[in-house]
N, C-alpha and C positions, 0 to 999 in steps of 0.2 A: 562125826555125825553131820549129815548134810543139813542144809537150811530147811529142806522139806520136812525132815523128821523133827526139827526143833519147834515147828508151829503146832499148836494144839488142834485137836479135831474141831472144836467149836469155831476157831478162827477160819479153818479151811471151809467149814460149812457156810460161814458168813460170807467168805469170798465168793463161793459158788452161788450163793443166794443173791448176792448183789449183782453178779453178772447176769443171772437169769432175769431179775426184776428190771434191769436196765435194757432188756431185750437184745443184748449183744451176745448172749450165751445160749446156743441152741441145744437141742437134744443130741445132735451130732457131736458138739463140743464136749458135752457131758459124757457121752460114750467113749470119746477119745481119751478123756481124763481117766476114765475107769480102767483102762488097760495099761496105765503108766506104772501102777504099783498095786500091791494088795490093799494097802491102806486107802488109796484113792478109790479103788474099786468098791471098798466097803462104804466109804463116805458118799460116793456118787449114787449109791442105791437108796439113799435116804428118802423116805416118802415125802418129806416136806419140800425137797428140791423138785421132785417130779410133780408134786401138786402145784408148785409155782409154774412149772412148764405147761401143765394142763390149762391153768388159768390164762397163760399168755397165748398159747397156740390154739386152744379150743375153748374160748369163752362161751358163757351161757350154756354150758353142758351140765347135765345132771350128774350127781355124785354116785359112787358105787362103794360097796363094802370091800371090794378087792383092793390090792395094793395099788398105790399111785402109779408105779412103773408099769404094772400089768394093764391098768386102765389106759395109760398113755399109749401103750402098744396097740390095744384094741382100737382106740380112736384114731391112731395114726393109720392103721390098716384100712379102716373105713374111709378115712379121708383120701388115702391113696387110691382106693377103688373108685371113690366118687370122682376124683380127678381123671382117672383112666376113662370112665364112662363119659365124662364131660369132653375129654380129648377126642374120643371116638365120634361123639356127636358133632364136635367142631370140624373134624376131618370130613365127615359126611357132608356137612354144610358147605365146606370149601370145595369139595369134589363136585357137588351140585352146582356151585357157582362157576367152576371151571367149565363144566359141561354147558352151562347156559351161555358163557362167553363164546365157546366153540360154535354153538348153534347160531348165535347172532353173527359170528364171522362168516359162517357158511351162507347165511341169508344175504349178507352184504356182498359176498363174492358173486352170488347168483345175480343180484341187482346190477353189479358192475359189469358182468358179462352181457346181460341184456342191454344195458345202456351203451356199451361199446358196439354191440351188434347193430343197435339202432343208429348209432353215429356213423358206422361204416356204410350202412345201407343208404343213409341220407347223403353221405359224401359221394358214394358211387352214382346215385341218381343225379346229384348236382353236377358231377363231372360229365355225365352223359348229356344232360341238358345244355351244358356249356358247349359241348361238341356239336349238338344239334343247332344251337344258335350260331356257332361259327360256320357250320355248313350252310345255314340259311343265308348268311351274309355272302358266302361264296357263290351260292346259286343266284342271288340277286345281281351279282356282278358279272358272272360268266355265262349264265344260261339265257337262251332266247326269251322273248316276251311271252310266248305261248307256254313254255315250261315254267316261267316265273308266275304266270297267272294260275296255272294248275297247282303249283306249290302253295301259293297264297290261299287258294280255295281249300286245300287240305288243312292248312294251319287254322283257318277260320272255323273249320268244322270241329276242331278239338274242343272238348268240354272245358278244360282248364287252360287258360293262356300260359304260354311258357314263362313269361315274366312273373306272373303270380305264383306259379309253382316254384320258381327259383327263389323268390322272396320267402315263401313258406319254408323251403328247405334250409335257407340261411338261418331263419329263426329257430328251426329245429336243431340245427348244428350247434347254435349258441346255447340252447337249453340243455342239450346233451352234455356239452362241455361243463356247464354249471353243475349239472347233476353228478357228473363224474368227480368233480372237485369235492362236492358234498360227501359222496360215498367214499372217496379216498380218505378224507379226514375222519369219517366215522370208522373206517377200517383201521386206521392207525390208532385211534383212541381205544377201540375195542381190543386191538392187539396188545396195547400197553396194559389195559386192565387184565387181560388174560395172562400176560407174563407176570404181572404182580401177583395174581391169584396163584399161579403155579409156584412162584418163589415162596409165598406164604404157606402153601400146602407142603412143599418140600421141607420147610423149617418146622412145621407142625409134626410131620412124621419123624423128624430127627430128634425132636424134644417132646416125648410123649407125656411127660408129667408137668409141663408148663401150663399155667392157668391161661385159658383162652376165653376171651369174651368177644362178643360181637362188636365190630367197629360201628361208628356213628352212621356211616353210609348203610351198612347192613341192617342196623336197627331201623333206620328210616324206611328201607325197602320192606322189611318185615311188617312194620306198622302199616304201610300202604297196602300190602297184600291182605293183612287182617281186616283193615277198614273196607277194602273192596269186597272181600268175602262176606263181611257183615252186611254191607249194603245190598249185595245180591241176595243174601238170605232174607233180609227184610222185604225186598222187592218180591221175592217168590211167595213169601207169606201173604203179602198184600194182594198179589194176583190170585192166590188160592182162596182168600176170603171173598 
C-alpha cells in the first residue's frame, strides 16, 4: 500500500484546504490533483475546497444554490470574458497611441523638410551675395572710373544694402540650424515612444489574457483630455447662456 492510500480522506482535505487558504494552491493545481487518481478526483470535487477558492479568487461575490465547483466555473468564464474585453480595449488604446505617434512623426518630418528647404534657400542666396560682393571688389579694382561710378549708382539704388541682407541671412541660417536641432531631437524622442508603443502592442497581442492597466503617463494624458473637454463644455454652456 502506498503512502497516498495510507492517509485518510480528512487529512487529504485538510492538506488541500491549507494550500488554498495560503493562496499557493490555485484551481489549476486542484484540477491537476484531480486527475492523479480516482480518490483524489473525488476529494478534489469537495464543495468546501471550491468555496475556499471562490472566496480567494472572487471575493465579495454573491452566493448561489448550485455547487461550488459549478459556481466557480461560471465566475471563471465571466472573469475570462471580462479580461478579454479589457484586453481588446487596451489593444485599441495602444493602436490609437501608435497612430498618434505616427501622425506626430509625419508632422515633424514635414517641419524638418520645410526648415531644410529654408536653410538651403538662405545658403544659396548668401552664396550669391558673396559672389556679388567679390565681383564688386573686382570691378572697383579693374574697371575704369566711369564703369565704377555706374556700378556704384546701381548699388545705391538697391532697396536693401548687400551688407544688411548678408547679416539677415546669417541670422536666418543660425535660426534654421537651431530649429533643425530641435526638430531632430523631437523626432528621435517621438520615434523612441513609437517603438516602445509598438513593442507593448506586440506583447499585448501575444498575451491576450494578461491584465492591462493604463500607465501613469496614459492616465495623466486621459485626465488632461477629460479636463480639456470639460472646460470646453463649460465654456460652450456659458457662451450659450
